[in-house]
DRENDO-1510 file (C-alpha; in Angstrom, 1 decimal, always signed):
<recs>
REC; n; res; u; v; w
REC; 1; MET; -23.9; +25.6; -24.0 .
REC; 2; GLY; -21.4; +28.2; -22.2 .
REC; 3; SER; -23.8; +28.4; -19.4 .
REC; 4; LEU; -23.5; +23.7; -19.0 .
REC; 5; ILE; -19.9; +24.7; -19.6 .
REC; 6; ASN; -19.4; +27.1; -16.7 .
REC; 7; VAL; -21.4; +24.9; -14.1 .
REC; 8; ARG; -19.3; +21.2; -15.5 .
REC; 9; PHE; -16.1; +24.2; -14.4 .
REC; 10; LEU; -17.7; +24.9; -11.2 .
REC; 11; SER; -18.3; +21.7; -10.1 .
REC; 12; ILE; -15.0; +20.5; -11.0 .
REC; 13; PHE; -13.4; +23.3; -9.2 .
REC; 14; PHE; -15.5; +22.5; -5.8 .
REC; 15; VAL; -14.4; +19.2; -6.1 .
REC; 16; ALA; -10.7; +20.1; -6.7 .
REC; 17; VAL; -10.9; +22.5; -3.8 .
REC; 18; MET; -12.7; +19.6; -1.1 .
REC; 19; ILE; -10.0; +17.3; -2.2 .
REC; 20; ALA; -6.6; +19.7; -2.0 .
REC; 21; PRO; -6.2; +20.0; +1.8 .
REC; 22; TYR; -6.1; +15.9; +2.1 .
REC; 23; LEU; -3.4; +15.4; -0.5 .
REC; 24; ALA; -1.2; +18.5; +0.1 .
REC; 25; TYR; -1.6; +17.8; +3.7 .
REC; 26; GLY; -1.8; +21.7; +4.6 .
REC; 27; GLY; -3.6; +22.5; +8.0 .
REC; 28; GLY; -3.8; +23.1; +11.6 .
REC; 29; ILE; -2.6; +21.3; +14.6 .
REC; 30; VAL; -4.7; +19.0; +17.0 .
REC; 31; LYS; -2.2; +18.2; +20.7 .
REC; 32; GLY; -3.6; +17.0; +23.9 .
REC; 33; LYS; -3.6; +14.7; +26.6 .
REC; 34; VAL; -5.3; +10.9; +26.8 .
REC; 35; SER; -5.8; +10.1; +30.9 .
REC; 36; TYR; -6.7; +7.2; +33.3 .
REC; 37; HIS; -9.0; +8.1; +36.3 .
REC; 38; GLY; -9.4; +5.6; +38.9 .
REC; 39; THR; -8.0; +2.3; +40.3 .
REC; 40; LEU; -6.3; +0.2; +37.8 .
REC; 41; PRO; -6.5; -3.1; +36.9 .
REC; 42; PRO; -4.8; -6.1; +38.6 .
REC; 43; ALA; -1.9; -7.0; +36.8 .
REC; 44; GLU; -1.8; -10.3; +34.7 .
REC; 45; LYS; +1.1; -13.0; +36.2 .
REC; 46; PHE; +2.6; -15.5; +33.7 .
REC; 47; VAL; +5.3; -18.5; +35.7 .
REC; 48; PHE; +8.0; -18.2; +33.0 .
REC; 49; ALA; +8.8; -22.3; +34.0 .
REC; 50; SER; +5.3; -22.7; +32.3 .
REC; 51; PHE; +7.0; -21.7; +29.3 .
REC; 52; PRO; +9.7; -22.6; +26.9 .
REC; 53; ASN; +12.9; -20.7; +27.4 .
REC; 54; SER; +12.4; -19.5; +30.8 .
REC; 55; ARG; +15.6; -18.3; +31.4 .
REC; 56; PHE; +16.0; -15.8; +28.6 .
REC; 57; CYS; +12.4; -14.2; +28.3 .
REC; 58; GLY; +13.0; -13.9; +32.3 .
REC; 59; LYS; +15.5; -11.2; +31.6 .
REC; 60; HIS; +12.5; -9.2; +30.3 .
REC; 61; PRO; +12.8; -6.1; +33.0 .
REC; 62; ASP; +8.6; -6.1; +33.3 .
REC; 63; THR; +9.1; -9.4; +35.6 .
REC; 64; SER; +8.6; -9.9; +39.4 .
REC; 65; ASP; +9.9; -12.5; +42.3 .
REC; 66; GLU; +13.3; -12.0; +40.6 .
REC; 67; GLY; +12.7; -13.0; +37.3 .
REC; 68; ARG; +10.3; -15.8; +38.0 .
REC; 69; ARG; +6.7; -14.0; +36.4 .
REC; 70; ARG; +6.2; -12.2; +33.3 .
REC; 71; VAL; +4.1; -8.9; +34.7 .
REC; 72; ILE; +1.6; -7.6; +32.3 .
REC; 73; HIS; -0.2; -4.3; +33.2 .
REC; 74; PRO; -3.4; -3.9; +31.1 .
REC; 75; VAL; -3.3; -0.3; +32.3 .
REC; 76; GLU; -0.4; +1.9; +32.5 .
REC; 77; THR; -0.4; +5.2; +33.4 .
REC; 78; SER; +2.2; +7.8; +33.9 .
REC; 79; SER; +2.7; +10.1; +38.0 .
REC; 80; ASP; +0.1; +12.2; +36.6 .
REC; 81; GLY; -2.4; +9.8; +35.3 .
REC; 82; GLY; -1.1; +9.9; +31.6 .
REC; 83; LEU; -2.6; +6.8; +29.9 .
REC; 84; LYS; +0.2; +5.1; +28.2 .
REC; 85; HIS; -0.4; +3.7; +24.5 .
REC; 86; ALA; -3.1; +5.2; +23.6 .
REC; 87; ILE; -3.3; +6.2; +20.1 .
REC; 88; VAL; -5.7; +9.4; +18.6 .
REC; 89; TYR; -7.2; +9.6; +15.8 .
REC; 90; ILE; -9.4; +11.8; +12.8 .
REC; 91; GLN; -12.1; +9.5; +11.6 .
REC; 92; GLY; -14.4; +9.7; +9.2 .
REC; 93; LEU; -11.1; +10.8; +6.3 .
REC; 94; ARG; -10.1; +8.4; +4.1 .
REC; 95; ASP; -6.8; +9.5; +2.3 .
REC; 96; GLU; -6.6; +6.6; -0.8 .
REC; 97; GLN; -3.5; +8.4; -1.8 .
REC; 98; TRP; -1.7; +8.0; +1.7 .
REC; 99; MET; -3.2; +4.6; +2.1 .
REC; 100; ASP; -1.7; +3.6; -1.3 .
REC; 101; LYS; +2.0; +4.4; -0.3 .
REC; 102; PHE; +1.8; +3.1; +3.5 .
REC; 103; GLU; +4.6; -0.1; +3.0 .
REC; 104; SER; +3.8; -2.0; +6.3 .
REC; 105; THR; +3.2; -2.0; +10.0 .
REC; 106; ASN; +6.6; -3.1; +11.6 .
REC; 107; VAL; +6.5; -4.9; +14.8 .
REC; 108; ASP; +9.9; -6.7; +16.9 .
REC; 109; ILE; +10.2; -9.1; +18.9 .
REC; 110; ARG; +12.8; -8.6; +21.5 .
REC; 111; LEU; +12.9; -10.6; +25.0 .
REC; 112; CYS; +10.0; -12.7; +24.3 .
REC; 113; ASP; +7.9; -9.1; +24.0 .
REC; 114; PHE; +6.1; -7.7; +20.9 .
REC; 115; LEU; +7.6; -4.0; +20.4 .
REC; 116; PRO; +5.0; -1.7; +20.1 .
REC; 117; LEU; +2.6; -2.7; +22.1 .
REC; 118; THR; +0.3; -0.9; +20.1 .
REC; 119; ALA; +0.6; +0.9; +16.6 .
REC; 120; ILE; -1.2; +1.5; +13.2 .
REC; 121; VAL; -2.1; -0.5; +10.4 .
REC; 122; VAL; -3.7; +0.3; +7.0 .
REC; 123; ASN; -6.5; -2.5; +5.6 .
REC; 124; GLY; -4.6; -4.4; +2.6 .
REC; 125; LYS; -1.2; -3.4; +3.4 .
REC; 126; ASN; +1.5; -5.6; +5.1 .
REC; 127; VAL; +2.4; -6.5; +9.0 .
REC; 128; ARG; +6.0; -7.4; +9.5 .
REC; 129; VAL; +7.0; -8.8; +12.2 .
REC; 130; VAL; +10.9; -10.0; +12.8 .
REC; 131; ASN; +12.2; -12.1; +15.5 .
REC; 132; HIS; +15.4; -10.5; +17.3 .
REC; 133; ASP; +15.8; -13.4; +20.1 .
REC; 134; ALA; +18.8; -15.5; +20.3 .
REC; 135; ASP; +20.1; -17.0; +23.9 .
REC; 136; PRO; +23.6; -18.3; +23.1 .
REC; 137; GLY; +24.0; -19.7; +27.0 .
REC; 138; ASP; +21.4; -22.4; +25.8 .
REC; 139; PRO; +22.5; -24.5; +22.8 .
REC; 140; LYS; +19.0; -25.6; +22.0 .
REC; 141; ALA; +18.1; -21.6; +21.1 .
REC; 142; GLU; +21.5; -20.2; +20.2 .
REC; 143; LYS; +20.8; -19.5; +16.5 .
REC; 144; GLY; +17.1; -18.2; +17.7 .
REC; 145; VAL; +13.9; -18.4; +20.3 .
REC; 146; ALA; +11.2; -20.1; +18.4 .
REC; 147; HIS; +8.3; -17.4; +18.4 .
REC; 148; THR; +5.0; -18.9; +16.2 .
REC; 149; VAL; +2.8; -15.5; +15.7 .
REC; 150; ARG; -0.5; -15.4; +15.2 .
REC; 151; ALA; -3.0; -12.6; +13.4 .
REC; 152; TYR; -6.4; -11.9; +14.6 .
REC; 153; GLU; -9.3; -9.6; +13.5 .
REC; 154; VAL; -10.6; -8.9; +16.7 .
REC; 155; LEU; -14.4; -7.3; +17.3 .
REC; 156; LYS; -15.5; -8.4; +20.8 .
REC; 157; PRO; -16.7; -11.2; +21.1 .
REC; 158; ARG; -15.7; -12.2; +17.9 .
REC; 159; SER; -12.1; -13.1; +17.1 .
REC; 160; LYS; -11.0; -14.0; +13.0 .
REC; 161; PRO; -7.8; -15.8; +12.4 .
REC; 162; LEU; -5.9; -14.1; +10.0 .
REC; 163; PHE; -2.5; -16.2; +9.7 .
REC; 164; SER; +0.4; -18.1; +11.5 .
REC; 165; VAL; +3.8; -18.1; +10.8 .
REC; 166; GLY; +6.6; -19.6; +12.9 .
REC; 167; LEU; +9.6; -17.8; +13.6 .
REC; 168; PRO; +11.9; -20.3; +14.5 .
REC; 169; ILE; +15.7; -18.6; +14.5 .
REC; 170; LYS; +16.8; -15.1; +14.9 .
REC; 171; GLY; +16.7; -12.6; +11.9 .
REC; 172; ALA; +13.9; -14.3; +10.5 .
REC; 173; GLU; +10.6; -12.3; +10.1 .
REC; 174; LEU; +6.8; -12.6; +8.3 .
REC; 175; ASN; +5.9; -10.2; +6.1 .
REC; 176; LYS; +2.0; -10.9; +5.2 .
REC; 177; PRO; -0.7; -8.4; +4.1 .
REC; 178; VAL; -4.2; -8.0; +6.4 .
REC; 179; LYS; -7.4; -8.3; +4.9 .
REC; 180; MET; -10.0; -7.1; +7.4 .
REC; 181; LYS; -13.6; -8.6; +6.7 .
REC; 182; MET; -15.3; -6.1; +9.7 .
REC; 183; LEU; -13.3; -2.9; +9.6 .
REC; 184; LYS; -16.7; -0.8; +9.5 .
REC; 185; LYS; -18.1; -1.9; +12.8 .
REC; 186; GLY; -15.0; -1.3; +14.2 .
REC; 187; SER; -12.5; -4.1; +14.6 .
REC; 188; ILE; -8.8; -4.5; +15.5 .
REC; 189; ILE; -5.9; -6.9; +15.0 .
REC; 190; ARG; -4.2; -8.5; +17.6 .
REC; 191; LEU; -1.2; -10.4; +17.4 .
REC; 192; THR; -0.3; -13.3; +19.5 .
REC; 193; CYS; +2.4; -16.0; +20.1 .
REC; 194; ASP; +2.0; -19.5; +20.8 .
REC; 195; GLN; +4.8; -20.5; +22.7 .
REC; 196; HIS; +4.7; -17.5; +24.9 .
REC; 197; GLU; +0.8; -16.6; +26.3 .
REC; 198; TRP; +1.8; -12.9; +27.5 .
REC; 199; MET; +2.9; -11.8; +24.0 .
REC; 200; ARG; +0.9; -9.6; +22.4 .
REC; 201; SER; +0.1; -6.1; +20.4 .
REC; 202; PHE; -2.9; -5.0; +19.2 .
REC; 203; LEU; -3.1; -2.7; +15.7 .
REC; 204; LEU; -5.5; +0.1; +15.3 .
REC; 205; PRO; -6.9; +0.5; +11.1 .
REC; 206; VAL; -6.9; +3.8; +9.8 .
REC; 207; GLN; -7.2; +5.0; +6.9 .
REC; 208; ASN; -5.5; +8.9; +7.0 .
REC; 209; PRO; -2.3; +10.4; +8.2 .
REC; 210; PHE; -4.2; +11.9; +11.2 .
REC; 211; TYR; -3.2; +10.1; +14.0 .
REC; 212; GLY; -1.0; +10.2; +16.6 .
REC; 213; ILE; +0.5; +7.7; +19.5 .
REC; 214; VAL; +1.0; +9.3; +23.0 .
REC; 215; ASP; +4.3; +9.1; +24.7 .
REC; 216; ASP; +4.9; +8.0; +28.0 .
REC; 217; LYS; +2.3; +10.6; +29.8 .
REC; 218; GLY; -0.1; +10.4; +27.5 .
REC; 219; SER; +0.8; +13.4; +25.4 .
REC; 220; PHE; +0.2; +13.5; +21.5 .
REC; 221; THR; +0.3; +15.9; +18.6 .
REC; 222; ILE; -1.0; +15.7; +15.3 .
REC; 223; GLU; -0.5; +18.0; +12.3 .
REC; 224; ASN; -1.3; +19.2; +9.0 .
REC; 225; VAL; -5.4; +18.4; +9.8 .
REC; 226; PRO; -6.9; +19.7; +7.3 .
REC; 227; PRO; -9.5; +23.1; +8.6 .
REC; 228; GLY; -13.0; +22.0; +9.4 .
REC; 229; SER; -14.8; +20.2; +12.3 .
REC; 230; HIS; -13.6; +16.4; +12.7 .
REC; 231; SER; -14.4; +13.5; +14.4 .
REC; 232; ILE; -11.6; +12.8; +17.1 .
REC; 233; VAL; -11.0; +9.4; +19.1 .
REC; 234; ALA; -9.1; +8.2; +21.4 .
REC; 235; TRP; -8.4; +4.2; +21.7 .
REC; 236; HIS; -6.7; +2.2; +23.9 .
REC; 237; PRO; -6.8; -1.9; +23.8 .
REC; 238; LYS; -8.1; -2.0; +27.0 .
REC; 239; MET; -10.5; +0.9; +27.7 .
REC; 240; GLY; -11.9; +0.8; +24.3 .
REC; 241; LYS; -13.1; +4.6; +22.5 .
REC; 242; VAL; -14.0; +8.0; +23.3 .
REC; 243; GLU; -15.0; +10.1; +21.0 .
REC; 244; GLN; -15.5; +14.1; +20.7 .
REC; 245; THR; -16.0; +17.0; +17.2 .
REC; 246; ILE; -13.3; +19.6; +17.0 .
REC; 247; GLU; -13.1; +22.6; +14.6 .
REC; 248; VAL; -9.8; +22.7; +13.2 .
REC; 249; SER; -8.4; +26.1; +11.4 .
REC; 250; GLU; -4.9; +26.5; +9.9 .
REC; 251; VAL; -4.1; +29.7; +12.5 .
REC; 252; ASP; -4.9; +28.3; +15.8 .
REC; 253; ALA; -3.3; +25.0; +17.5 .
REC; 254; VAL; -6.5; +23.0; +18.7 .
REC; 255; GLU; -6.1; +21.8; +22.3 .
REC; 256; VAL; -8.2; +18.4; +23.1 .
REC; 257; ASN; -8.0; +16.3; +25.6 .
REC; 258; PHE; -9.6; +12.9; +26.8 .
REC; 259; ASP; -10.6; +11.3; +30.0 .
REC; 260; PHE; -10.9; +7.5; +30.4 .
REC; 261; LYS; -12.4; +6.1; +33.7 .
REC; 262; SER; -11.7; +2.9; +35.7 .
REC; 263; LYS; -14.9; +0.3; +34.6 .
</recs>
């Protein structure tokens, strides 16, 4: 009987040891840079006059021809090739406690644009979008520039509609959960606007807090990564994913760099 109790105690002990680092978030630092090499894909251009609120939307800084066209760059880089808008994350670790506490993914609409372009999302949790647009110079839009936000679960070439919500005035918001059906196959969430075709935001599902959104130079830092061998992934909405394996310790920071090449 004594040996059976000892076996049970040891089993519980080892399970606790395996789980504890994930809950306590004690661990190492992973840092590095995501870069892009090659010719940048061509910009997409949208003539404002073909869409509602052309004068107001034309105030956006990313325009050409004195505000007559909205210019979208599918891939943006820094002067030294750092890839902007990428997200780096540890895959294969599922932190139920962190996921339960996650409240929402927050996206703002400003000057007919979704901000940020890329963010993380947790399956089953809310996506919150707030409309900050109003045009005092237009009697029809002084209370708000209307946007209709559509969310899709995307696994190319498939695209599954999740919801569509109108935000007609400044201050209007949606706050809805996303329920992803293709998550295990690598799907993401894409937001669009019915009124303004260039508006888009891409949300990457994660299952733990061990991720980093790169800065304008493509650099990232992920803290408190549990020690051990992990699969780490760099993702970009246009370029896809690059994966590596790393060894993390509590003593030394791990540096890992990712290179995307033009397709």
